[in-house]
C-alpha positions as CSV (number, residue, x, y, z in Angstrom):
1,M,143.4,117.1,-111.3
2,A,146.1,118.7,-109.2
3,G,147.5,122.1,-110.0
4,W,148.6,125.5,-108.9
5,V,146.6,128.4,-107.4
6,Y,148.5,131.6,-108.0
7,I,148.5,135.4,-107.3
8,L,149.5,137.7,-110.1
9,S,150.2,141.4,-110.2
10,N,150.8,143.9,-113.0
11,P,152.6,147.3,-112.8
12,A,149.9,148.7,-115.1
13,M,147.2,147.9,-112.5
14,P,148.5,149.1,-109.1
15,G,146.5,147.8,-106.1
16,L,144.9,144.9,-108.1
17,L,145.8,141.3,-107.8
18,K,144.7,138.4,-110.0
19,V,143.9,135.1,-108.2
20,G,143.5,132.1,-110.5
21,Y,144.5,128.5,-111.0
22,T,146.3,126.4,-113.6
23,D,147.5,122.8,-114.1
24,R,150.7,124.0,-115.7
25,D,153.6,126.2,-114.6
26,P,152.3,129.5,-113.1
27,F,155.0,131.5,-114.9
28,A,154.0,130.0,-118.2
29,R,150.4,130.9,-117.4
30,A,151.4,134.5,-116.5
31,K,153.2,134.9,-119.8
32,E,150.2,133.5,-121.6
33,I,147.8,136.0,-119.9
34,S,150.2,138.9,-120.7
35,Q,150.2,138.1,-124.4
36,A,146.4,137.5,-124.5
37,T,145.4,140.7,-122.8
38,G,147.9,143.0,-124.5
39,V,148.8,144.9,-121.3
40,P,151.9,147.1,-121.6
41,F,153.6,145.2,-118.8
42,D,153.9,141.4,-118.2
43,F,152.1,139.8,-115.2
44,I,154.3,138.9,-112.3
45,V,153.8,135.7,-110.3
46,E,153.8,136.8,-106.7
47,Y,152.6,133.6,-105.0
48,Q,151.9,130.0,-105.9
49,I,150.8,126.9,-104.0
50,Y,150.3,123.3,-105.3
51,V,147.1,121.6,-104.3
52,S,145.0,118.5,-105.2
53,H,141.9,120.6,-106.0
54,P,143.1,123.9,-107.6
55,Y,139.7,124.8,-109.1
56,E,137.8,124.3,-105.8
57,L,140.5,126.3,-104.0
58,E,140.3,129.1,-106.5
59,Q,136.5,129.3,-106.3
60,K,136.5,129.3,-102.5
61,T,139.1,132.0,-102.4
62,H,137.0,134.1,-104.8
63,Q,134.0,133.6,-102.6
64,L,135.9,134.8,-99.5
65,L,137.3,137.8,-101.4
66,H,133.9,138.8,-103.0
67,N,133.8,142.2,-101.2
68,H,137.2,143.1,-102.9
69,R,136.2,141.9,-106.4
70,V,136.3,144.8,-108.9
71,N,134.3,142.9,-111.6
72,N,132.2,139.8,-111.2
73,N,133.4,138.5,-114.6
74,R,137.1,139.0,-113.9
75,E,139.5,137.5,-111.4
76,F,140.9,140.8,-110.1
77,F,140.7,141.9,-106.5
78,N,141.5,145.2,-104.8
79,C,143.3,144.0,-101.7
80,S,146.7,143.7,-100.2
81,Y,149.1,140.8,-101.0
82,E,149.0,139.7,-97.4
83,D,145.2,139.6,-97.4
84,A,145.1,137.5,-100.6
85,V,147.6,135.0,-99.2
86,E,145.8,134.8,-95.9
87,T,142.5,134.2,-97.7
88,I,144.0,131.3,-99.7
89,R,145.1,129.7,-96.5
90,I,141.7,130.1,-94.9
91,A,140.1,128.5,-98.0
92,I,142.7,125.6,-97.8
93,N,141.6,125.0,-94.2
94,H,138.0,125.0,-95.2
95,L,138.5,122.5,-98.1
96,Y,140.7,120.3,-95.9
97,R,137.7,119.8,-93.6
98,Y,135.1,119.2,-96.4
99,I,137.1,117.4,-99.1
100,E,138.3,114.0,-97.9
101,N,141.3,113.6,-100.1
102,F,142.3,117.3,-100.3
103,V,146.0,117.9,-99.9
104,F,148.4,120.7,-100.5
105,G,152.1,120.8,-101.1
106,S,154.7,123.3,-102.2
107,E,154.1,127.0,-101.4
108,S,156.2,129.9,-102.7
109,S,156.1,133.6,-102.1
110,H,157.9,135.5,-104.8
111,K,156.8,139.0,-103.8
112,I,158.5,138.9,-100.4
113,E,160.5,136.2,-98.6
114,K,158.3,133.6,-96.9
115,E,159.7,134.3,-93.5
116,I,158.8,138.0,-93.8
117,L,155.4,137.0,-95.1
118,E,154.7,134.8,-92.1
119,K,155.8,137.6,-89.8
120,K,153.5,140.1,-91.5
121,L,150.6,137.7,-91.4
122,I,151.2,137.1,-87.7
123,E,151.3,140.8,-87.1
124,K,148.1,141.2,-89.0
125,Q,146.4,138.5,-86.9
126,E,147.6,140.2,-83.7
127,A,146.3,143.5,-84.9
128,I,142.9,142.0,-85.7
129,K,142.8,140.3,-82.3
130,K,143.6,143.5,-80.6
131,T,140.9,145.3,-82.5
132,L,138.4,142.7,-81.6
133,E,139.4,142.8,-78.0
134,T,139.1,146.6,-78.0
135,A,135.7,146.3,-79.6
136,K,134.6,143.7,-77.1
137,L,135.7,145.9,-74.1
138,A,133.9,148.9,-75.6
139,K,130.8,146.7,-76.1
140,E,130.9,145.4,-72.5
141,K,131.5,149.0,-71.2
142,F,128.5,150.3,-73.1
143,I,126.3,147.4,-71.9
144,R,127.4,147.9,-68.3
145,Y,126.7,151.7,-68.5
146,E,123.3,151.2,-70.0
147,K,122.5,148.5,-67.3
148,E,123.6,150.8,-64.5
149,K,121.5,153.6,-66.0
150,L,118.5,151.3,-66.2
151,D,119.0,150.0,-62.7
152,K,119.2,153.6,-61.3
153,A,116.1,154.7,-63.2
154,I,114.2,151.7,-62.0
155,L,115.3,152.3,-58.4
156,N,114.2,155.9,-58.6
157,L,110.8,154.8,-59.9
158,E,110.4,152.2,-57.2
159,N,111.2,154.8,-54.5
160,E,108.7,157.2,-56.0
161,E,106.1,154.5,-56.1
162,K,106.7,153.5,-52.5
163,E,106.3,157.2,-51.4
164,K,103.0,157.6,-53.3
165,I,101.7,154.3,-51.8
166,L,102.5,155.5,-48.3
167,S,100.8,158.8,-49.0
168,V,97.7,157.0,-50.2
169,E,97.7,154.7,-47.1
170,A,98.0,157.8,-44.9
171,E,95.2,159.6,-46.7
172,F,92.6,156.9,-46.8
173,V,93.2,154.9,-43.7
174,K,91.3,156.8,-40.8
175,P,91.1,155.8,-37.2
176,P,88.0,153.8,-36.3
177,F,86.9,156.6,-33.9
178,Y,85.8,158.9,-36.7
179,K,83.6,156.3,-38.3
180,E,81.9,155.6,-35.0
181,F,81.5,159.3,-34.3
182,I,79.8,160.0,-37.7
183,A,77.4,157.1,-37.2
184,T,76.6,158.2,-33.6
185,V,75.9,161.9,-34.6
186,V,73.5,160.8,-37.4
187,I,71.6,158.4,-35.1
188,T,71.4,161.0,-32.3
189,A,70.1,163.7,-34.7
190,M,67.4,161.3,-35.9
191,A,66.5,160.5,-32.3
192,F,65.9,164.1,-31.5
193,G,63.9,164.6,-34.6
194,I,61.6,161.7,-34.0
195,F,60.7,162.8,-30.5
196,L,60.1,166.4,-31.2
197,P,56.4,165.9,-31.8
198,F,56.1,164.2,-28.5
199,G,58.2,166.6,-26.5
200,F,56.9,170.0,-27.6
201,F,53.4,169.1,-28.8
202,V,51.0,166.9,-27.0
203,L,49.1,165.0,-29.6
204,P,46.2,162.6,-28.9
205,I,48.2,159.4,-29.9
206,P,47.4,156.2,-28.1
207,I,50.1,154.7,-25.8
208,I,50.2,151.6,-27.9
209,A,50.9,153.5,-31.1
210,I,53.7,155.4,-29.4
211,L,55.3,152.2,-28.3
212,I,55.0,150.8,-31.8
213,I,56.6,154.0,-33.2
214,I,59.4,153.8,-30.7
215,V,60.1,150.2,-31.6
216,L,60.1,150.9,-35.3
217,Y,62.3,153.9,-34.7
218,Y,65.0,152.0,-32.9
219,Y,64.9,149.2,-35.5
220,I,65.3,151.7,-38.3
221,S,68.0,153.5,-36.4
222,Y,69.8,150.2,-35.8
223,K,69.7,149.4,-39.6
224,I,71.0,152.9,-40.4
225,Y,73.8,152.5,-37.9
226,K,74.8,149.2,-39.3
227,F,74.8,150.7,-42.8
228,F,77.1,153.5,-41.9
229,R,79.4,151.1,-40.1
230,T,79.9,149.1,-43.2
231,F,79.4,151.7,-46.0
232,L,82.0,154.2,-44.8
233,P,84.9,151.7,-44.5
234,E,84.0,150.1,-47.8
235,F,83.8,153.4,-49.6
236,V,87.2,154.5,-48.2
237,Y,88.7,151.1,-49.1
238,E,87.4,151.2,-52.6
239,Q,88.8,154.7,-53.1
240,K,92.1,153.6,-51.8
241,E,92.3,150.5,-54.0
242,N,91.4,152.5,-57.1
243,E,94.2,154.9,-56.3
244,L,96.7,152.1,-55.6
245,K,95.8,150.4,-58.9
246,R,96.3,153.7,-60.8
247,I,99.7,154.1,-59.2
248,D,100.7,150.5,-60.0
249,T,99.6,150.9,-63.7
250,L,101.5,154.2,-64.0
251,Y,104.8,152.9,-62.7
252,K,104.5,149.6,-64.6
253,T,104.1,151.5,-67.8
254,Q,107.1,153.7,-67.0
255,K,109.3,150.7,-66.1
256,K,108.3,148.9,-69.3
257,S,109.3,152.0,-71.3
258,L,112.7,152.0,-69.6
259,Y,113.3,148.3,-70.4
260,E,112.3,148.9,-74.0
261,N,114.7,151.8,-74.3
262,Y,117.5,149.7,-72.8
263,E,116.8,146.8,-75.3
264,R,116.7,149.3,-78.2
265,A,120.0,150.8,-77.3
266,I,121.7,147.4,-77.0
267,N,120.3,146.2,-80.3
268,Q,121.4,149.4,-82.1
269,M,124.9,148.9,-80.7
270,K,125.0,145.2,-81.9
271,E,123.8,146.2,-85.4
272,K,126.4,148.9,-85.5
273,N,129.2,146.5,-84.7
274,Q,128.1,143.8,-87.2
């Protein structure tokens, strides 16, 4: 059944507006409410619009204005006249999309002239748009600042990491000469040690035994020499790799912490603007 959706005000309730619907004349409905409630002043019809589904439009408007409702059991809302009219129009657009045969007709603004109302609504939309644009710019500026701060911190960490890696490379990579020198000194010392009994003391040892001892000595010396040639580089390499792994883990942890702080700051900003 078609009818009217209206906005009423009352001098006894400043700042409050009543949004309702009726299938009769809104002025007759306002007089009826005034008599039924016993308020000292009559309700005033500020706005009315004729639609095919007045109840659905009233309910949708109430839903959109729920944050301004002073009592869930009453149809009074603490909002401006322009906000109430704009909300009714938003509700009309919603119903127009979801109710196939929904139509609306005559609209009257009694509080202020319709041309002035339209102007105020346009000004309000422009103000909202400007506020949203300002908030968007502030959001983009904040994100850009946090990203630049993150990039700078990451770059500093990467430079520090490179310096430490170069320091480790310089500390653990030795010229091959030193490795050969160490092995040579050890073998020479063993050679002198093995021949001391034969140089300073003449012992009754058969020639064949001496030859066998010499062969064994050189074989053992060769094995020791090979061991030092492989053990020393491997030992140094292992130490270097352990240090490089420690550096890598340290800086990965620090970078992860920076990224987490960045994400936390962005999420807090988004939650604040919701």
